[in-house]
N, C-alpha and C positions, 0 to 999 in steps of 0.2 A: 152339615158334617164336614164337608170337603172344603169349606171356606177357609180363609186365613185367620178367622176370628177376630177381625176388625170391624167395629161398628161405629159408623160416623154419626154420634149424637152429640148435639151442644145445645145451646140456648140458655146456659146457666146451670150445668150439672154441678153435683157436689164435687166431682174430680176436678173440673174447672175451677171452682171456687178454691178447693184446696191448694191448687198451683197458682192461684192469683190471676188466672185467666179471666178476662172481662168478656162476657157474652150475653146475648139476651135473645128471646124469640124473635124480636123485631129485627135484630142484626142478622140473625140466621136466614130470616125471610129475605132481607135484602140481598145477602150473599148469594142466594139461590134463584134470584129473579132479576138481578141488576144486568141489564144487556150492555151495559157499557164495559163490562170486563169481557175482554176478547182473548181467545187462546192463541198460541203462536201460530197456528194454522189459520188464523183469521175468522174463526167461527166461534161465537159465544155458546158455550154448553147450554146456557139458560134459554135459548130461544124457543125450546119446545116444552119448557115447565108450565105446568098448569097452576096458576097462581092460587087457586082455592085449595089445590092439593098441598101445594108448598106451604100455605098458610096453617093448614092443619098439621102438617109435619113440624113446622116450627114451633108451634104452640104446644106441642105434645112430646118433643124430642128430649128434653130434659126429665119429664115425667116418665118416659119410657126407660130411660137409662136407670132412673131410680127403682123402677119396677123390676127390671132385669136384675138388679144388684139385690134387690130385696128377695128375689125368688131363685137365688143360688148362682147366679152367673157372677164369677169371681173375676174382676178386672185386674190386670197386672197394675202394681203400684208404682206407675210413672205417670208423668204429666200426659195429658191428652196431646196428640201430635198431628202432623199433617201428612203422615206416612202411607195413607191408604189410597191415594189416587194421583192422577197426572194433571188433574185440572187446576187452574188458578182461580182465585176469586174469593176463597175463604179468608176472612179477616181475622178469624180465631181458630186456634187448634180444636178440632173436634174428634179426632180419632180415639177410640177407646179400644183396648186390647183384651179380649176374654182368655183368661189363663186356662190352659189344659188341665190343670190339676191333676187328678188320679183318673180321669176319664179315659177310656181307650180311644187311641186316635185311629182315623180311618185307615191309613197305609199300613198299619201293624196289627190293628185290633187289640193292642196293648197300651197301658198308660205310658206317658213319658217317663224317662228315668226321673227320680225324685228331685235331682238337681235342678231340673228344668220345668218342673210342673207349674211353678208360680211366675215363670219369667218368659215362656213361650206361649204365644197366642195360637189358638186353635179353633176350628169350628165346633169341635166337641165340646169345647168349653161354654159355647152358647147352648147348644141343642141338648146335651146330656142333662144338665140341671133341670131344664124345663121338662123334658121327658120324665125324669125321676119324680117330679112333682105333679105329674099329670097334666101339664099345660100344652102338651104337644102329644100327637100320635105317631106311632111308628109306621112306616110305609110296609106294605106287604112283601 
């Protein structure tokens, strides 16, 4: 709920295809396991990645995006981007932005102004649709 509503999922999502972005599960896997990509601080982020877990993520990332969209998560209608992190090494834009829609946002408890509901990413845009459909449980 308190996240910025950015979900990095790629591997060939419908949003990537819509905007002409070439990606695949194999490319996503390579991007997350290639130790030759080094950060400005000299440390590859990928040095701790478990290859089996990354393989499962890469193989299911696009399917997860489609599942979220089919279950009420409205993504802002813009091309996926690189705006969610500071790490380098992604060869394809994979950031997707969950629109706040008319869900109440955490800091006010009220929906965003109607002018911003489809263009502002919020964590509520991810969690609330899933709660409303019974895919998640509210914390006590």
